[in-house]
KEKE-820027 format. One record per residue (C-alpha): x, z, y; residue number from 0. Coordinates in nm, 2 decimals. Example, Ala and Ser with C-alpha at 12.3 -4.5 7.8 and 13.67 -1.06 7.14 Angstrom:
<<1.23 0.78 -0.45> 0>
<<1.37 0.71 -0.11> 1>
//
This chain:
<<8.37 14.72 11.13> 0>
<<8.22 14.43 10.89> 1>
<<8.12 14.24 11.14> 2>
<<8.47 14.24 11.35> 3>
<<8.64 14.17 11.03> 4>
<<8.40 13.85 10.93> 5>
<<8.44 13.73 11.31> 6>
<<8.81 13.78 11.25> 7>
<<8.83 13.58 10.97> 8>
<<8.59 13.31 11.07> 9>
<<8.81 13.26 11.39> 10>
<<9.13 13.26 11.17> 11>
<<8.97 12.99 10.95> 12>
<<8.89 12.77 11.24> 13>
<<9.25 12.81 11.38> 14>
<<9.39 12.68 11.05> 15>
<<9.12 12.40 11.01> 16>
<<9.18 12.32 11.36> 17>
<<9.57 12.33 11.32> 18>
<<9.54 12.11 10.98> 19>
<<9.29 11.84 11.13> 20>
<<9.48 11.80 11.48> 21>
<<9.85 11.91 11.47> 22>
<<9.90 11.86 11.10> 23>
<<9.92 11.50 11.18> 24>
<<10.26 11.48 11.40> 25>
<<10.46 11.55 11.06> 26>
<<10.50 11.20 11.02> 27>
<<10.85 11.07 11.07> 28>
<<10.93 10.75 11.30> 29>
<<10.71 10.76 11.55> 30>
<<10.85 10.57 11.88> 31>
<<10.64 10.64 12.20> 32>
<<10.61 10.26 12.38> 33>
<<10.41 10.14 12.66> 34>
<<10.20 9.78 12.61> 35>
<<10.14 9.60 12.91> 36>
<<9.84 9.28 12.93> 37>
<<9.71 9.14 13.25> 38>
<<9.38 8.99 13.32> 39>
<<9.31 8.67 13.57> 40>
<<9.05 8.41 13.55> 41>
<<9.22 8.14 13.37> 42>
<<9.28 7.80 13.52> 43>
<<9.20 7.50 13.28> 44>
<<9.38 7.20 13.30> 45>
<<9.14 6.94 13.48> 46>
<<9.19 6.68 13.20> 47>
<<9.11 6.92 12.92> 48>
<<8.76 7.02 13.15> 49>
<<8.70 6.63 13.22> 50>
<<8.73 6.57 12.85> 51>
<<8.50 6.83 12.73> 52>
<<8.27 6.70 12.97> 53>
<<8.25 6.38 12.89> 54>
<<8.20 6.49 12.51> 55>
<<7.87 6.31 12.42> 56>
<<7.58 6.52 12.20> 57>
<<7.35 6.33 12.06> 58>
<<6.99 6.39 12.19> 59>
<<7.14 6.49 12.57> 60>
<<7.24 6.86 12.44> 61>
<<7.49 7.03 12.58> 62>
<<7.67 7.28 12.34> 63>
<<7.95 7.29 12.15> 64>
<<8.09 7.50 11.90> 65>
<<8.42 7.55 11.67> 66>
<<8.43 7.82 11.42> 67>
<<8.77 7.94 11.17> 68>
<<8.84 8.24 10.89> 69>
<<9.13 8.41 10.86> 70>
<<9.26 8.67 10.62> 71>
<<9.37 8.98 10.80> 72>
<<9.44 9.21 10.44> 73>
<<9.75 9.40 10.46> 74>
<<10.05 9.45 10.18> 75>
<<9.99 9.75 9.96> 76>
<<10.17 10.07 9.93> 77>
<<10.21 10.11 10.33> 78>
<<9.88 10.18 10.56> 79>
<<9.68 10.40 10.54> 80>
<<9.30 10.36 10.49> 81>
<<9.05 10.43 10.80> 82>
<<8.75 10.60 10.86> 83>
<<8.80 10.89 10.63> 84>
<<9.06 11.13 10.89> 85>
<<9.25 11.39 10.67> 86>
<<9.06 11.24 10.37> 87>
<<9.18 10.93 10.37> 88>
<<9.43 10.75 10.11> 89>
<<9.71 10.48 10.17> 90>
<<9.57 10.15 10.05> 91>
<<9.77 10.05 9.71> 92>
<<9.62 9.72 9.66> 93>
<<9.28 9.52 9.75> 94>
<<8.97 9.47 9.59> 95>
<<8.76 9.24 9.83> 96>
<<8.97 9.08 10.09> 97>
<<8.95 9.17 10.48> 98>
<<8.87 8.87 10.70> 99>
<<8.86 8.79 11.07> 100>
<<8.60 8.48 11.17> 101>
<<8.60 8.34 11.50> 102>
<<8.31 8.15 11.68> 103>
<<8.37 7.95 11.98> 104>
<<8.06 7.89 12.18> 105>
<<8.04 7.64 12.48> 106>
<<7.82 7.51 12.77> 107>
<<7.88 7.33 13.04> 108>
<<7.88 7.62 13.25> 109>
<<8.01 7.89 13.02> 110>
<<8.21 7.96 12.71> 111>
<<8.23 8.28 12.47> 112>
<<8.44 8.37 12.16> 113>
<<8.29 8.58 11.92> 114>
<<8.51 8.72 11.65> 115>
<<8.42 8.93 11.37> 116>
<<8.65 9.14 11.15> 117>
<<8.64 9.33 10.85> 118>
<<8.80 9.65 11.04> 119>
<<8.69 10.03 11.07> 120>
<<8.66 9.96 11.45> 121>
<<8.73 9.70 11.74> 122>
<<9.01 9.78 11.95> 123>
<<9.08 9.76 12.33> 124>
<<9.42 9.69 12.28> 125>
<<9.38 9.38 12.05> 126>
<<9.11 9.25 12.29> 127>
<<9.33 9.31 12.57> 128>
<<9.61 9.10 12.37> 129>
<<9.38 8.83 12.26> 130>
<<9.25 8.77 12.62> 131>
<<9.62 8.74 12.72> 132>
<<9.71 8.51 12.42> 133>
<<9.43 8.25 12.46> 134>
<<9.31 8.22 12.81> 135>
<<9.59 7.97 12.87> 136>
<<9.46 7.71 12.60> 137>
<<9.11 7.80 12.53> 138>
<<9.00 7.97 12.88> 139>
<<8.85 8.25 12.70> 140>
<<9.00 8.54 12.87> 141>
<<8.90 8.95 12.79> 142>
<<8.59 8.90 12.98> 143>
<<8.48 8.60 12.74> 144>
<<8.57 8.76 12.46> 145>
<<8.35 8.98 12.21> 146>
<<8.51 9.17 11.92> 147>
<<8.34 9.28 11.62> 148>
<<8.40 9.48 11.37> 149>
<<8.18 9.60 10.99> 150>
<<8.35 9.94 10.98> 151>
<<8.44 9.92 10.66> 152>
<<8.63 10.26 10.57> 153>
<<8.87 10.08 10.36> 154>
<<9.10 9.85 10.62> 155>
<<9.36 10.01 10.85> 156>
<<9.26 10.20 11.14> 157>
<<9.54 10.26 11.37> 158>
<<9.53 9.99 11.58> 159>
<<9.29 10.10 11.86> 160>
<<9.39 10.21 12.23> 161>
<<9.36 10.55 12.20> 162>
<<9.59 10.80 12.08> 163>
<<9.32 11.03 11.97> 164>
<<9.21 10.79 11.70> 165>
<<9.52 10.65 11.62> 166>
<<9.61 11.00 11.57> 167>
<<9.29 11.09 11.37> 168>
<<9.15 10.78 11.22> 169>
<<9.36 10.84 10.89> 170>
<<9.55 11.07 10.73> 171>
<<9.88 10.95 10.88> 172>
<<9.95 10.92 11.30> 173>
<<10.08 10.67 11.47> 174>
<<9.97 10.37 11.63> 175>
<<10.06 10.10 11.36> 176>
<<10.23 9.84 11.56> 177>
<<10.30 9.61 11.26> 178>
<<9.99 9.56 11.11> 179>
<<9.87 9.52 11.49> 180>
<<10.10 9.22 11.55> 181>
<<10.01 9.08 11.26> 182>
<<9.62 9.08 11.28> 183>
<<9.70 8.94 11.65> 184>
<<9.84 8.64 11.54> 185>
<<9.64 8.59 11.25> 186>
<<9.32 8.63 11.49> 187>
<<9.47 8.41 11.77> 188>
<<9.49 8.12 11.49> 189>
<<9.15 8.16 11.39> 190>
<<9.04 8.13 11.75> 191>
<<9.25 7.83 11.84> 192>
<<9.14 7.67 11.53> 193>
<<8.73 7.73 11.58> 194>
<<8.86 7.61 11.97> 195>
<<9.07 7.26 11.85> 196>
<<8.78 7.23 11.59> 197>
<<8.51 7.21 11.84> 198>
<<8.26 6.97 11.85> 199>
<<7.87 6.89 11.94> 200>
<<7.64 7.17 11.78> 201>
<<7.31 7.30 11.77> 202>
<<7.25 7.66 11.77> 203>
<<6.92 7.92 11.66> 204>
<<6.85 8.29 11.69> 205>
<<6.63 8.51 11.53> 206>
<<6.57 8.84 11.33> 207>
<<6.44 8.99 11.02> 208>
<<6.37 9.34 10.88> 209>
<<6.53 9.46 10.58> 210>
<<6.39 9.80 10.42> 211>
<<6.49 10.04 10.10> 212>
<<6.85 9.90 10.12> 213>
<<6.94 10.22 10.39> 214>
<<6.85 10.55 10.49> 215>
<<6.87 10.80 10.76> 216>
<<7.19 11.07 10.72> 217>
<<7.06 11.29 10.94> 218>
<<6.71 11.34 10.97> 219>
<<6.68 11.67 11.08> 220>
<<6.86 11.54 11.42> 221>
<<6.65 11.26 11.40> 222>
<<6.32 11.45 11.41> 223>
<<6.44 11.62 11.75> 224>
<<6.34 11.27 11.93> 225>
<<6.06 11.31 12.17> 226>
<<5.92 11.00 11.99> 227>
<<5.86 11.15 11.71> 228>
<<5.53 11.37 11.68> 229>
<<5.58 11.49 11.31> 230>
<<5.86 11.72 11.29> 231>
<<5.83 11.79 10.92> 232>
<<6.13 11.74 10.73> 233>
<<6.09 11.49 10.43> 234>
<<6.32 11.38 10.22> 235>
<<6.14 11.01 10.19> 236>
<<6.15 11.02 10.55> 237>
<<6.50 10.91 10.55> 238>
<<6.44 10.54 10.40> 239>
<<6.17 10.53 10.71> 240>
<<6.38 10.63 11.03> 241>
<<6.62 10.36 11.04> 242>
<<6.69 10.06 11.23> 243>
<<6.57 9.77 10.99> 244>
<<6.65 9.46 11.19> 245>
<<6.93 9.17 11.09> 246>
<<6.99 8.98 11.38> 247>
<<7.15 8.63 11.36> 248>
<<7.26 8.35 11.55> 249>
<<7.30 7.97 11.34> 250>
<<7.53 7.72 11.45> 251>
<<7.51 7.40 11.31> 252>
<<7.76 7.11 11.34> 253>
<<7.63 6.76 11.43> 254>
<<7.75 6.48 11.25> 255>
<<7.86 6.16 11.40> 256>
<<7.53 6.00 11.25> 257>
<<7.32 6.27 11.43> 258>
<<7.24 6.48 11.08> 259>
<<7.32 6.87 11.16> 260>
<<7.50 7.06 10.92> 261>
<<7.55 7.45 10.90> 262>
<<7.90 7.52 11.06> 263>
<<7.84 7.91 11.03> 264>
<<7.65 8.20 11.14> 265>
<<7.68 8.57 11.27> 266>
<<7.45 8.84 11.23> 267>
<<7.42 9.25 11.32> 268>
<<7.26 9.50 11.08> 269>
<<7.29 9.85 11.07> 270>
<<7.45 10.05 10.76> 271>
<<7.77 10.24 10.73> 272>
<<8.05 10.08 10.53> 273>
<<8.06 10.37 10.33> 274>
<<7.92 10.31 9.96> 275>
<<8.27 10.36 9.82> 276>
<<8.43 10.70 9.81> 277>
<<8.70 10.85 10.02> 278>
<<8.92 10.86 9.74> 279>
<<8.91 10.48 9.70> 280>
<<9.29 10.34 9.63> 281>
<<9.22 9.97 9.73> 282>
<<9.14 9.78 10.06> 283>
<<8.82 9.65 10.09> 284>
<<8.53 9.53 10.31> 285>
<<8.29 9.74 10.12> 286>
<<7.96 9.64 10.11> 287>
<<7.98 9.37 10.39> 288>
<<8.21 9.17 10.11> 289>
<<7.93 9.13 9.91> 290>
<<7.70 9.03 10.21> 291>
<<7.94 8.76 10.33> 292>
<<8.03 8.64 10.00> 293>
<<7.68 8.54 9.91> 294>
<<7.58 8.44 10.19> 295>
<<7.90 8.21 10.20> 296>
<<7.86 8.05 9.85> 297>
<<7.50 7.98 9.87> 298>
<<7.56 7.74 10.18> 299>
<<7.85 7.58 10.02> 300>
<<7.68 7.48 9.70> 301>
<<7.34 7.38 9.93> 302>
<<7.51 7.16 10.13> 303>
<<7.82 7.02 9.92> 304>
<<8.03 7.11 10.17> 305>
<<8.40 7.05 10.13> 306>
<<8.51 7.28 10.40> 307>
<<8.43 7.63 10.43> 308>
<<8.14 7.77 10.59> 309>
<<8.21 8.04 10.84> 310>
<<7.92 8.32 10.82> 311>
<<7.97 8.68 10.85> 312>
<<7.80 9.03 11.00> 313>
<<7.87 9.32 11.16> 314>
<<7.73 9.68 11.28> 315>
<<7.44 9.74 11.43> 316>
<<7.34 10.10 11.54> 317>
<<7.43 10.21 11.21> 318>
<<7.56 10.59 11.37> 319>
<<7.28 10.77 11.14> 320>
<<7.25 10.49 10.89> 321>
<<7.40 10.54 10.52> 322>
<<7.38 10.31 10.24> 323>
<<7.11 10.41 10.01> 324>
<<7.35 10.44 9.72> 325>
<<7.08 10.56 9.42> 326>
<<7.13 10.91 9.31> 327>
<<7.42 10.96 9.56> 328>
<<7.64 10.77 9.36> 329>
<<7.93 10.62 9.53> 330>
<<8.11 10.30 9.38> 331>
<<8.15 9.96 9.36> 332>
<<7.81 9.93 9.16> 333>
<<7.61 10.04 9.41> 334>
<<7.82 9.88 9.71> 335>
<<7.73 9.55 9.50> 336>
<<7.38 9.60 9.44> 337>
<<7.35 9.69 9.83> 338>
<<7.55 9.41 9.97> 339>
<<7.40 9.16 9.76> 340>
<<7.04 9.24 9.80> 341>
<<7.14 9.23 10.22> 342>
<<7.31 8.90 10.14> 343>
<<6.96 8.72 10.00> 344>
<<6.77 8.88 10.32> 345>
<<7.09 8.70 10.51> 346>
<<7.01 8.36 10.34> 347>
<<6.61 8.40 10.40> 348>
<<6.72 8.44 10.78> 349>
<<6.96 8.16 10.81> 350>
<<6.72 7.91 10.65> 351>
<<6.41 8.00 10.82> 352>
<<6.62 7.92 11.15> 353>
<<6.69 7.56 11.06> 354>
<<6.36 7.45 11.21> 355>
<<6.45 7.60 11.56> 356>
<<6.82 7.44 11.63> 357>
<<6.84 7.33 11.95> 358>
<<7.13 7.15 12.13> 359>
<<7.01 7.29 12.46> 360>
<<7.17 7.61 12.49> 361>
<<7.17 7.87 12.81> 362>
<<7.47 8.06 12.75> 363>
<<7.59 8.37 13.02> 364>
<<7.80 8.68 12.99> 365>
<<7.90 8.97 13.21> 366>
<<8.13 9.22 13.16> 367>
<<8.26 9.56 13.37> 368>
<<8.51 9.83 13.28> 369>
<<8.38 10.16 13.39> 370>
<<8.66 10.47 13.40> 371>
<<8.43 10.80 13.28> 372>
<<8.69 11.01 13.45> 373>
<<8.68 10.82 13.77> 374>
<<8.28 10.77 13.77> 375>
<<8.09 11.00 13.58> 376>
<<7.77 10.94 13.78> 377>
<<7.50 10.69 13.79> 378>
<<7.17 10.73 13.96> 379>
<<7.05 11.07 13.83> 380>
<<7.26 11.06 13.50> 381>
<<7.58 11.21 13.48> 382>
<<7.83 11.25 13.19> 383>
<<8.10 11.47 13.12> 384>
<<8.46 11.40 13.29> 385>
<<8.64 11.52 13.00> 386>
<<8.60 11.45 12.60> 387>
<<8.60 11.69 12.38> 388>
<<8.56 11.68 11.97> 389>
<<8.30 11.93 11.81> 390>
<<8.35 12.15 11.55> 391>
<<8.09 11.93 11.33> 392>
<<8.35 11.66 11.35> 393>
<<8.56 11.83 11.10> 394>
<<8.25 11.88 10.88> 395>
<<8.20 11.50 10.85> 396>
<<7.88 11.36 10.79> 397>
<<7.66 11.45 10.46> 398>
<<7.74 11.19 10.19> 399>
<<8.14 11.25 10.26> 400>
<<8.14 11.64 10.38> 401>
<<8.48 11.76 10.41> 402>
<<8.62 11.98 10.08> 403>
<<8.57 12.33 10.18> 404>
<<8.60 12.34 10.55> 405>
<<8.25 12.09 10.62> 406>
<<8.07 12.43 10.46> 407>
<<8.19 12.69 10.69> 408>
<<7.98 12.87 10.95> 409>
<<8.02 12.76 11.27> 410>
<<8.20 12.44 11.18> 411>
<<7.91 12.25 10.90> 412>
<<7.66 12.03 11.02> 413>
<<7.37 12.22 11.25> 414>
<<7.66 12.44 11.40> 415>
<<7.59 12.48 11.80> 416>
<<7.62 12.76 12.09> 417>
<<7.31 12.88 12.25> 418>
<<7.46 13.07 12.52> 419>
<<7.47 12.83 12.87> 420>
<<7.39 12.53 12.68> 421>
<<7.17 12.39 12.99> 422>
<<7.47 12.46 13.24> 423>
<<7.76 12.27 13.05> 424>
<<7.79 11.91 13.03> 425>
<<7.88 11.93 12.66> 426>
<<7.58 12.10 12.59> 427>
<<7.55 12.29 12.27> 428>
<<7.83 12.15 12.13> 429>
<<8.11 12.41 11.96> 430>
<<8.46 12.29 12.08> 431>
<<8.69 12.27 11.76> 432>
<<8.92 12.49 11.75> 433>
<<8.79 12.63 12.12> 434>
<<8.85 12.47 12.45> 435>
<<9.20 12.60 12.55> 436>
<<9.35 12.55 12.18> 437>
<<9.19 12.16 12.19> 438>
<<9.34 12.12 12.50> 439>
<<9.69 12.25 12.40> 440>
<<9.68 12.10 12.07> 441>
<<9.51 11.76 12.17> 442>
<<9.56 11.68 12.56> 443>
<<9.26 11.54 12.77> 444>
<<9.46 11.21 12.83> 445>
<<9.48 11.10 12.47> 446>
<<9.10 11.06 12.42> 447>
<<8.93 10.73 12.51> 448>
<<8.86 10.72 12.88> 449>
<<8.73 10.37 13.01> 450>
<<8.44 10.18 12.86> 451>
<<8.39 9.79 12.86> 452>
<<8.03 9.75 12.94> 453>
<<7.94 9.36 12.81> 454>
<<7.65 9.15 12.80> 455>
<<7.64 8.78 12.61> 456>
<<7.33 8.59 12.67> 457>
<<7.23 8.32 12.44> 458>
<<6.91 8.17 12.51> 459>
<<6.69 8.44 12.45> 460>
<<6.91 8.66 12.27> 461>
<<7.10 8.97 12.44> 462>
<<7.43 9.08 12.26> 463>
<<7.51 9.44 12.39> 464>
<<7.86 9.49 12.26> 465>
<<7.98 9.87 12.27> 466>
<<8.27 10.04 12.16> 467>
<<8.07 10.37 12.02> 468>
<<7.91 10.44 11.67> 469>
<<7.54 10.41 11.80> 470>
<<7.24 10.61 11.64> 471>
<<6.94 10.42 11.60> 472>
<<6.74 10.59 11.88> 473>
<<7.00 10.55 12.09> 474>
<<7.03 10.20 12.04> 475>
<<6.66 10.16 12.09> 476>
<<6.61 10.31 12.40> 477>
<<6.95 10.11 12.54> 478>
<<6.79 9.76 12.41> 479>
<<6.48 9.89 12.59> 480>
<<6.70 9.95 12.92> 481>
<<6.85 9.63 12.91> 482>
<<6.57 9.41 12.80> 483>
<<6.33 9.58 13.09> 484>
<<6.62 9.47 13.32> 485>
<<6.64 9.14 13.22> 486>
<<6.26 9.07 13.25> 487>
<<6.29 9.25 13.63> 488>
<<6.56 8.95 13.71> 489>
<<6.36 8.68 13.56> 490>
<<6.05 8.77 13.74> 491>
<<6.22 8.85 14.09> 492>
<<6.39 8.53 14.06> 493>
<<6.08 8.35 14.00> 494>
<<6.22 8.23 13.60> 495>
<<5.96 8.16 13.33> 496>
<<5.94 8.56 13.18> 497>
<<6.09 8.53 12.77> 498>
<<6.07 8.82 12.56> 499>
<<6.43 8.86 12.43> 500>
<<6.59 9.00 12.14> 501>
<<6.84 9.27 12.17> 502>
<<7.12 9.32 11.92> 503>
<<7.31 9.61 11.98> 504>
<<7.68 9.60 11.83> 505>
<<7.86 9.92 11.76> 506>
<<8.24 9.94 11.75> 507>
<<8.30 9.63 11.92> 508>
<<8.59 9.62 12.17> 509>
<<8.73 9.95 12.10> 510>
<<8.63 10.32 11.97> 511>
<<8.49 10.56 12.20> 512>
<<8.32 10.81 11.95> 513>
<<7.96 10.80 11.89> 514>
<<7.64 10.81 12.12> 515>
<<7.32 11.03 12.03> 516>
<<7.03 11.09 12.21> 517>
<<7.03 11.42 12.42> 518>
<<6.79 11.58 12.18> 519>
<<6.98 11.46 11.89> 520>
<<7.29 11.61 12.03> 521>
<<7.14 11.96 12.06> 522>
<<7.10 11.96 11.69> 523>
<<7.46 11.91 11.67> 524>
<<7.49 11.71 11.32> 525>
<<7.83 11.53 11.26> 526>
<<7.64 11.28 11.50> 527>
<<7.66 11.48 11.77> 528>
<<8.00 11.65 11.74> 529>
<<8.12 11.32 11.73> 530>
<<7.98 11.21 12.06> 531>
<<8.30 11.29 12.29> 532>
<<8.11 11.30 12.63> 533>
<<7.84 11.51 12.59> 534>
<<7.45 11.55 12.58> 535>
<<7.41 11.27 12.84> 536>
<<7.61 10.98 12.69> 537>
<<7.28 10.78 12.61> 538>
<<7.14 10.78 12.91> 539>
<<7.45 10.73 13.10> 540>
<<7.52 10.41 12.87> 541>
<<7.16 10.28 12.91> 542>
<<7.17 10.29 13.28> 543>
<<7.54 10.15 13.32> 544>
<<7.42 9.87 13.10> 545>
<<7.10 9.83 13.28> 546>
<<7.27 9.78 13.62> 547>
<<7.48 9.56 13.44> 548>
<<7.19 9.36 13.32> 549>
<<7.03 9.38 13.69> 550>
<<7.37 9.24 13.86> 551>
<<7.39 8.97 13.60> 552>
<<7.04 8.83 13.74> 553>
<<7.25 8.73 14.05> 554>
<<7.40 8.38 14.07> 555>
<<7.77 8.51 14.09> 556>
<<7.96 8.56 13.73> 557>
<<8.05 8.94 13.67> 558>
<<8.39 9.01 13.51> 559>
<<8.50 9.34 13.69> 560>
<<8.82 9.42 13.55> 561>
<<9.15 9.55 13.60> 562>
<<9.45 9.33 13.67> 563>
<<9.63 9.47 13.41> 564>
<<9.61 9.75 13.09> 565>
<<9.87 9.97 13.06> 566>
<<9.83 10.17 12.67> 567>
<<10.11 10.47 12.62> 568>
<<10.12 10.52 12.23> 569>
<<10.30 10.68 11.96> 570>
<<10.40 10.40 11.76> 571>
<<10.53 10.34 11.40> 572>
<<10.62 10.08 11.19> 573>
<<10.44 10.17 10.80> 574>
<<10.55 9.85 10.70> 575>
<<10.98 9.84 10.62> 576>
<<11.05 9.51 10.57> 577>
<<11.31 9.46 10.24> 578>
<<11.58 9.21 10.19> 579>
<<11.44 8.93 10.02> 580>
<<11.64 8.92 9.65> 581>
<<11.58 8.68 9.38> 582>
<<11.36 8.87 9.14> 583>
<<11.29 8.82 8.79> 584>
<<10.88 8.71 8.76> 585>
<<10.79 8.85 8.45> 586>
<<10.46 8.97 8.24> 587>
<<10.46 9.37 8.21> 588>
<<10.20 9.40 7.96> 589>
<<9.97 9.14 7.79> 590>
<<9.62 9.14 7.93> 591>
<<9.37 9.44 7.77> 592>
<<9.02 9.47 7.79> 593>
<<8.83 9.80 7.89> 594>
<<8.43 9.89 7.84> 595>
<<8.19 9.94 8.13> 596>
<<8.19 10.35 8.08> 597>
<<7.90 10.52 8.28> 598>
<<7.96 10.42 8.67> 599>
<<8.27 10.17 8.58> 600>
<<8.25 9.83 8.58> 601>
<<8.41 9.67 8.25> 602>
<<8.77 9.49 8.35> 603>
<<9.05 9.34 8.23> 604>
<<9.38 9.42 8.32> 605>
<<9.73 9.30 8.31> 606>
<<10.05 9.42 8.48> 607>
<<10.33 9.19 8.58> 608>
<<10.67 9.24 8.82> 609>
<<10.73 9.04 9.17> 610>
<<10.89 9.08 9.50> 611>
<<10.90 9.36 9.66> 612>
<<10.52 9.49 9.85> 613>
<<10.61 9.37 10.14> 614>
<<10.67 9.03 10.02> 615>
<<10.32 8.99 9.77> 616>
<<10.18 8.84 10.08> 617>
<<9.80 8.96 9.98> 618>
<<9.68 8.74 10.25> 619>
<<9.72 8.45 10.09> 620>
<<9.59 8.34 9.72> 621>
<<9.75 8.48 9.43> 622>
<<9.55 8.54 9.15> 623>
<<9.29 8.31 8.96> 624>
<<9.17 8.24 8.60> 625>
<<9.20 7.93 8.44> 626>
<<9.04 7.87 8.10> 627>
<<9.04 7.64 7.80> 628>
<<8.81 7.55 7.49> 629>
<<8.98 7.55 7.16> 630>
<<9.32 7.33 7.26> 631>
<<9.17 7.12 7.52> 632>
<<9.34 7.16 7.87> 633>
<<9.35 7.49 8.12> 634>
<<9.12 7.40 8.39> 635>
<<8.98 7.65 8.67> 636>
<<8.70 7.89 8.55> 637>
<<8.44 7.86 8.78> 638>
<<8.14 8.10 8.73> 639>
<<7.76 7.90 8.83> 640>
<<7.99 7.68 9.05> 641>
<<8.19 7.96 9.23> 642>
<<8.59 8.00 9.17> 643>
<<8.73 8.34 8.93> 644>
<<8.96 8.42 9.18> 645>
<<9.09 8.67 9.45> 646>
<<8.89 8.54 9.71> 647>
<<8.58 8.66 9.54> 648>
<<8.47 9.05 9.49> 649>
<<8.54 9.05 9.09> 650>
<<8.93 9.07 9.09> 651>
<<9.17 9.30 9.24> 652>
<<9.53 9.33 9.31> 653>
<<9.71 9.71 9.29> 654>
<<10.09 9.84 9.35> 655>
<<10.16 10.00 9.03> 656>
<<10.57 10.08 9.08> 657>
<<10.80 10.01 9.37> 658>
<<11.11 9.90 9.25> 659>
<<11.37 10.17 9.28> 660>
<<11.70 10.10 9.03> 661>
<<11.51 9.75 8.96> 662>
<<11.44 9.53 9.22> 663>
<<11.11 9.40 9.33> 664>
<<10.79 9.59 9.25> 665>
<<10.51 9.61 8.94> 666>
<<10.16 9.51 9.01> 667>
<<9.86 9.53 8.81> 668>
<<9.57 9.23 8.80> 669>
<<9.21 9.33 8.71> 670>
<<8.91 9.10 8.66> 671>
<<8.63 9.30 8.69> 672>
<<8.22 9.21 8.54> 673>
<<8.42 8.91 8.34> 674>
<<8.30 8.64 8.13> 675>
<<8.22 8.70 7.79> 676>
<<8.23 8.40 7.55> 677>
<<8.27 8.27 7.22> 678>
<<8.58 8.28 7.00> 679>
<<8.66 7.90 7.09> 680>
<<8.70 7.97 7.47> 681>
<<9.03 8.17 7.57> 682>
<<9.12 8.26 7.95> 683>
<<9.46 8.35 8.14> 684>
<<9.56 8.45 8.50> 685>
<<9.73 8.28 8.68> 686>
<<9.99 8.38 8.98> 687>
<<10.08 8.21 9.23> 688>
<<10.47 8.16 9.38> 689>
<<10.64 8.42 9.59> 690>
<<10.94 8.43 9.69> 691>
<<11.18 8.18 9.49> 692>
<<10.97 8.22 9.19> 693>
<<10.74 7.97 9.01> 694>
<<10.41 8.01 8.92> 695>
<<10.37 8.27 8.68> 696>
<<10.09 8.24 8.36> 697>
<<9.98 8.54 8.14> 698>
<<9.95 8.51 7.76> 699>
<<9.60 8.37 7.66> 700>
<<9.31 8.63 7.59> 701>
<<8.95 8.62 7.44> 702>
//
């Protein structure tokens, strides 16, 4: 009797969990179903443009042209939820480290390609398609010539992907954020066109380095199941051993008229989850990636005395089971800063080391093939599930961010798995969240992502594999090995010189289709296995598809196997209601006040001011800076070690504190973290740039 009662209680808990996580998302009002159509066709470039490009002389007889640009994609405060923590997400009330998108335009005599890095929780198939359609007429970079990468920070908006399932579950609210999507599409298009229009003769080099001690394997018991691991004993210190330490990098230098080459930018991949901050963090931010990018950028701008910005960034590698190695499991800005800046040092060292390998002779090729899992679930002897299913351990969440209460329940917590008929079921030992029938009812199968965009980009001896999955370390290794061997086989058959290829597997590129684990990891059913939607053979299937694409790429014809159009039917919502622009009397609400560092918190100055409404504050444009003066001298911008103290760095934040109800506008707080400590002769003041019809606002001096 007790067993039956316990089983009934567990069943009720499971049903309630499924209801909260799945059905509860659609309580939001304002959802409107819309269809989005995007067409694909090989671009026909203006012959005059092509002739002009081919006649552009490159010193030393090179064939490579490149351009780069950066735009800010930070959303307004108070409207959009942060993506990545599902039910436990929060609405972004402001910004601590800005979100950026960076575009790298690469061109040779035979090919052109656009690499885009974004500080978003994932790539987006619908964004990828929209960019291809918008950019093709001028740039010739249709969707087959674009790779859309992401840092996977869990503190950026997430609801702009191309599937109903993830727009519903990636945060604590449901709906495709059409307003933010249009904003990001416009901003990235601007970056891409700027990179294209500023293109010029360039050099390129690629390489890798290994970084240890800053990441750890968060699902070690599952990793130890892999056939490559002979010693299965669990020891906590092995968390730091079984990671992907590789940082891959492409450095790009522009060639000046006098023949000198100076850094234009560079992009890299590294394997670390953007989860160094807790799920309750209220501000948009780029997590550890902000510190990597900024330290790298500032170093190069100072070393080369450049007036123009240098465009450097990194994005995800095979990070699926890799977490930041936060000391004492403390999540927060101090640990994000420590880890990010240490990784940034390695990025700088690698970038500098590539100077000797720069070449203006570049081989650039790409291939892309869209495959519908529903229509083509088999390749060779490998077959994948035709229907996606979420496992119970998906609701539990990973170890460092375990879901409150439900993450510890039997049948839901990590490692919960079925034992019956596991070998005959394509979903293996996965327990279906809510049961197969209830999940089908609450979550229609057509809401899950179905098709996968397989892509290979070859730049000299580097192969880039953008995948719309969160790829675990061992899965990435097996996929890389399969593609590398296929490429080398093709070179042998064609009689070309055999060269060892480096393989950069990029997770969450061009879309979001869940996780991919090895079959052995999947059988253990940790969080990553529960979130591998298409079953136990997902990794072998992806490796086989990419191996075949690599073999086909060895031929003479360019591969771009894509449908003529994409149709997305999504429940949309306007998260940012546009207010009427009304005159606001900008004013300081409270004088700057200092707070000392306590426990894990940084020291900071804070001040409040009244300004335009949240949708008009334009956080993607420069807003806050600090000025200083000595005694009664003139005010001038404050710099620390040559770096301006403003909201373009990582030590200033803006937070929405109160929206206007009886009064027009809103109240904001400006925070200056880790401030300069000085003598009594030096004073500071905040400078707030104009918004609306207002003028620049200055705070009272403080020291």
